[in-house]
C-alpha positions as CSV (number, residue, x, y, z in Angstrom):
1,M,-47.0,28.8,144.5
2,T,-45.9,25.3,145.3
3,D,-43.8,23.0,143.2
4,T,-45.1,19.7,142.4
5,V,-43.2,16.6,143.0
6,G,-42.6,14.7,139.8
7,Q,-40.1,14.0,137.1
8,P,-37.7,16.8,136.5
9,D,-37.9,18.5,133.3
10,P,-34.9,17.7,131.3
11,G,-35.2,21.0,129.6
12,R,-35.1,22.9,132.9
13,V,-32.2,21.0,134.7
14,P,-28.8,22.4,134.0
15,P,-26.1,20.1,132.8
16,R,-23.7,18.7,135.3
17,P,-20.3,20.4,135.1
18,T,-17.5,18.3,133.8
19,E,-14.4,17.7,135.9
20,P,-11.1,19.0,134.7
21,P,-8.8,16.3,133.4
22,S,-6.2,15.3,135.9
23,P,-2.7,16.4,135.0
24,P,-0.5,13.8,133.5
25,P,2.1,12.3,135.8
26,Y,5.6,14.1,135.5
27,A,8.7,12.0,134.6
28,P,11.6,12.2,137.1
29,Y,14.4,14.8,136.2
30,T,17.5,13.3,134.8
31,T,20.9,15.1,134.3
32,P,21.8,15.3,130.7
33,A,24.9,13.4,129.7
34,P,28.0,15.6,129.0
35,A,28.8,16.1,125.4
36,P,31.8,14.1,124.4
37,A,35.1,16.1,124.0
38,P,36.1,16.8,120.4
39,S,38.3,14.2,118.9
40,G,42.1,14.9,119.2
41,H,41.9,17.5,122.1
42,P,42.6,16.7,125.8
43,P,39.8,17.1,128.3
44,R,39.5,20.5,130.0
45,W,40.8,19.3,133.4
46,A,44.1,18.4,131.6
47,W,44.9,22.0,130.9
48,W,44.5,22.9,134.6
49,V,47.0,20.1,135.5
50,I,49.5,21.3,132.9
51,G,49.2,24.9,134.1
52,I,50.2,23.7,137.6
53,V,52.9,21.1,136.7
54,V,55.0,23.3,134.3
55,P,55.8,26.1,136.8
56,V,56.6,23.5,139.5
57,V,59.0,21.6,137.2
58,G,60.7,24.9,136.2
59,T,61.2,25.9,139.9
60,V,62.6,22.5,140.8
61,A,65.1,22.7,137.8
62,T,66.3,26.1,138.9
63,L,66.9,25.0,142.5
64,F,68.8,22.0,141.3
65,A,71.1,24.0,139.0
66,A,71.8,26.5,141.8
67,S,72.6,23.7,144.2
68,A,75.0,22.1,141.7
69,K,76.8,25.5,141.1
70,N,77.3,26.0,144.9
71,D,78.8,22.5,145.2
72,T,81.5,23.3,142.6
73,A,82.4,26.9,143.9
74,T,85.4,27.5,146.1
75,P,84.3,27.4,149.8
76,S,84.0,30.8,151.5
77,G,87.0,31.8,153.5
78,A,89.4,29.9,151.3
79,S,92.3,32.2,150.1
80,G,93.6,32.5,146.6
81,A,96.4,30.1,147.5
82,A,93.8,27.3,147.8
83,T,93.8,26.9,144.0
84,S,97.6,26.3,144.0
85,T,98.7,22.8,143.2
86,A,101.7,23.2,145.4
87,G,99.7,22.6,148.6
88,P,99.3,24.7,151.7
89,S,103.0,24.5,152.5
90,A,104.1,26.0,149.2
91,P,105.5,29.5,149.8
92,Q,103.7,32.3,148.0
93,P,105.7,34.9,146.1
94,S,105.8,38.3,147.6
95,P,104.5,41.3,145.5
96,S,108.0,42.7,145.2
97,A,109.5,39.4,144.0
98,S,108.4,40.1,140.4
99,S,110.3,43.3,140.1
100,P,113.7,43.1,141.8
101,S,114.9,46.4,143.1
102,P,118.6,47.5,143.4
103,S,118.3,47.4,147.2
104,A,117.6,43.7,147.1
105,S,121.2,43.1,145.8
106,G,122.7,45.3,148.4
107,T,122.7,48.4,146.3
108,K,121.6,51.6,148.2
109,V,119.4,53.9,146.3
110,A,119.2,57.4,147.7
111,P,117.6,60.6,146.3
112,L,119.7,63.5,145.2
113,P,118.7,67.0,146.4
114,G,115.7,68.4,144.7
115,P,112.6,66.6,143.2
116,S,112.9,62.8,143.1
117,S,110.0,62.1,140.8
118,A,111.0,60.8,137.4
119,S,109.1,60.5,134.1
120,P,109.3,57.4,131.9
121,S,112.3,57.2,129.5
122,P,111.4,58.2,125.9
123,S,113.1,55.0,124.7
124,G,110.6,52.9,126.7
125,S,113.2,51.3,129.0
126,G,114.6,53.0,132.1
127,P,118.1,53.0,133.3
128,D,119.5,50.0,135.2
129,L,120.2,51.2,138.7
130,T,122.3,48.2,139.7
131,A,125.5,49.4,141.3
132,P,128.8,47.4,141.4
133,A,130.6,46.6,144.6
134,G,131.8,49.7,146.4
135,Y,129.2,52.0,144.8
136,Q,125.7,53.2,145.7
137,T,123.0,54.5,143.4
138,Q,121.4,58.0,143.8
139,Q,118.7,59.5,141.7
140,G,117.6,63.1,141.1
141,R,117.1,65.5,138.2
142,W,119.3,67.9,136.2
143,G,118.7,70.7,133.7
144,I,120.2,73.6,131.8
145,A,118.7,76.8,130.5
146,P,120.3,79.5,128.3
147,P,121.8,82.2,130.6
148,P,121.6,85.8,129.5
149,C,124.4,87.5,127.6
150,G,127.4,88.2,129.9
151,E,126.8,85.0,132.0
152,T,127.6,81.3,131.7
153,Q,125.9,78.3,133.3
154,L,127.9,75.6,135.1
155,V,126.5,72.1,136.0
156,D,127.7,69.9,138.8
157,L,126.6,66.4,137.9
158,D,127.3,65.0,141.3
159,A,124.3,66.8,142.7
160,G,122.4,68.0,139.5
161,V,123.0,71.6,140.5
162,S,123.1,74.3,137.8
163,T,124.7,77.7,138.6
164,S,124.9,80.9,136.5
165,V,128.1,83.0,136.9
166,K,129.2,86.3,135.3
167,V,132.0,86.3,132.8
168,Q,134.3,89.1,131.7
169,S,132.6,89.4,128.3
170,T,130.1,87.4,126.3
171,G,131.7,84.3,124.8
172,K,134.3,83.9,127.5
173,G,134.3,81.0,129.9
174,A,134.3,80.8,133.6
175,T,137.5,80.8,135.6
176,A,139.3,77.6,136.7
177,E,138.2,78.2,140.3
178,Q,134.6,78.4,139.2
179,T,134.7,75.2,137.2
180,A,136.8,73.2,139.7
181,A,133.8,71.0,140.8
182,M,131.7,71.3,137.6
183,E,131.4,69.0,134.6
184,L,129.4,71.0,132.0
185,E,129.2,74.6,130.9
186,Y,126.3,76.1,128.9
187,R,127.8,79.4,127.4
188,P,126.2,82.0,125.1
189,E,128.1,82.9,121.9
190,S,129.2,86.4,121.3
191,F,127.7,86.3,117.8
192,G,124.1,87.3,118.0
193,C,124.3,88.5,121.6
194,G,123.7,92.1,122.3
195,N,124.2,94.0,125.5
196,T,124.7,92.3,128.8
197,G,121.5,90.8,130.1
198,D,119.9,90.3,126.6
199,A,118.7,86.8,125.7
200,P,121.3,85.0,123.6
201,T,120.6,83.8,120.1
202,Y,123.0,80.8,120.2
203,V,124.2,78.8,123.2
204,K,126.8,76.1,123.2
205,L,127.2,73.1,125.5
206,M,130.8,72.0,126.4
207,T,132.7,70.1,129.0
208,T,134.8,71.9,131.6
209,T,138.6,71.5,131.6
210,G,139.8,68.1,132.8
211,R,136.5,66.3,133.0
212,Q,135.6,63.1,131.1
213,V,132.1,63.7,129.6
214,G,130.7,61.8,126.6
215,V,127.4,61.0,124.9
216,L,125.6,57.7,125.5
217,R,123.4,57.5,122.4
218,A,119.7,56.8,122.4
219,G,118.9,53.0,122.4
220,Q,122.1,52.0,124.1
221,P,121.9,50.2,127.5
222,Q,121.8,52.7,130.3
223,T,124.0,50.9,132.8
224,F,127.0,51.8,135.0
225,E,129.4,50.1,132.7
226,S,128.1,51.6,129.4
227,C,127.9,55.1,131.0
228,R,131.5,54.9,132.3
229,A,132.7,53.8,128.9
230,A,130.8,56.6,127.1
231,A,132.3,59.2,129.5
232,G,135.7,58.5,128.0
233,T,134.7,59.4,124.5
234,G,134.4,63.2,125.2
235,F,132.9,65.9,123.0
236,G,133.7,69.4,122.0
237,P,131.4,72.5,122.1
238,V,128.0,71.6,120.7
239,Q,125.4,74.0,119.3
240,L,122.1,72.7,120.8
241,G,118.8,73.0,119.0
242,G,120.2,72.3,115.5
243,S,121.7,69.7,113.3
244,D,125.0,69.8,115.2
245,A,123.4,68.4,118.3
246,Q,121.6,65.7,116.3
247,G,124.8,64.7,114.7
248,R,126.5,64.4,118.0
249,G,123.6,62.3,119.4
250,I,122.3,64.8,121.9
251,V,118.6,64.0,121.4
252,K,115.7,62.7,123.4
253,G,116.6,59.3,124.8
254,A,120.3,59.9,124.9
255,A,122.3,60.7,128.0
256,L,125.4,62.7,129.0
257,C,127.8,60.5,131.0
258,S,130.7,61.7,133.1
259,V,133.3,60.6,135.6
260,T,133.0,63.5,138.1
261,D,135.6,65.2,140.2
262,R,134.5,63.0,143.1
263,G,135.1,59.8,141.1
264,S,131.4,59.1,140.6
265,V,129.8,58.0,137.4
266,A,126.9,60.3,136.5
267,M,124.3,59.7,133.8
268,A,122.2,62.8,132.9
269,L,119.3,61.6,130.7
270,V,118.0,63.9,127.9
271,E,114.2,63.6,128.4
272,E,112.8,67.1,127.8
273,T,114.1,69.7,125.4
274,S,112.6,72.7,123.8
275,K,112.8,73.4,120.0
276,E,114.5,76.8,120.1
277,Y,118.1,77.3,118.9
278,S,118.9,78.0,122.6
279,P,116.9,75.2,124.2
280,T,116.3,74.2,127.7
281,V,117.2,70.5,128.4
282,S,116.3,68.4,131.5
283,G,115.7,64.9,132.6
284,R,116.6,62.3,135.3
285,L,120.0,62.1,136.8
286,V,121.5,58.8,138.0
287,V,124.7,58.9,140.0
288,W,126.8,55.9,141.0
289,S,128.9,57.3,143.8
290,K,131.5,55.5,145.8
291,G,130.2,54.3,149.1
């Protein structure tokens, strides 16, 4: 079957397809404008600047203060004398200049036999060790303790030596030969004393025959002159450990002063004493002996 050439049949020709619409032209991309900062607040970059500037300023201020402090400090290597207004040529006082010692005035201080350590004076002021011309000062310790019944105790204040010797009977004193170089005697009483060797109930302190011994009362100046003057007052037998001793001034802080058989002036300080009726007594001993 052949097709005939002629006019197309409009009913048999399919419609011409329509072309798609061309896309609309795109507008160029533009960056949106930043939103304005709220009124009354600094921009964000300002906070970064503040966070950097504040630590820097603090560091600079610290360094400046340290530099100013170093400028006003005393240079290293300068001695304490650099602050003196007297200048480098002014003499500096020696450590011993504030506390003059007896040896600085020509006085010789020598220890007595036995321990030389001394405890502080109960009165708060120690003895004056200054010696007059022709004397030298010596220091030591002395002490007495109640001897047993049938004995008596003798004290040599030139050396601070105490010696117990036997007697004929309790209550009797030592012989003249035994007391020749002694200044004090500490003797048990016969009353209240039993057999020989028993502990005595009462003991009396007294001076030996021919010796000048007196009491330098507590609070009085403890000097050579005051001690020599007190030695001339003398005292009789004294019952230690009771009101008799207190009335005579033999208490802590006082001293027993004597002009010894050698011509020395001895000061036996009462610094430690027990509370019994027969007490032990001890303390420092200062002797101004003739040089």
